C-alpha positions, 0 to 999 in steps of 0.5 A: 498518464502519471500516477500517485499513491500515498501509503500511511502505515497503520500497524506493524508487527513481526507477522504483518504490516497494514497501510492505508492507501489512496490518492490522498488522505481523505480517500483511502483503502487498506492493504496488508502485507503478510511478511511470513507468507509474503502475500499482499491483500486488499482489506478495504478498497479505495472508494474513488469515482476517478479510478477503480480501486485495483488501480491504487491497489496494484501500485500500493502492492508494488511499493510494499513489495519493494520495501520487503525485497529491495529495502530489506524489510523496512516499512516507513511510516509514510511512503508513496508510489509515483510514476 
């Protein structure tokens, strides 16, 4: 099964970055990555009848971890998880 998660940056400072995430711009939750503690938490779940929020959260978290570790801490304004 193919999966797609859209991530739109809402806020970033030296301590954390917050993204809206979900299947499209109309159906989104919020996720936060704490840069200092290297932790990720779901702030608001995605409200979608097709998939559980954790489906989108896990994929969004994977994308943010890749930004932190593989892309040198660069967090773009808009990014996606696709598989």
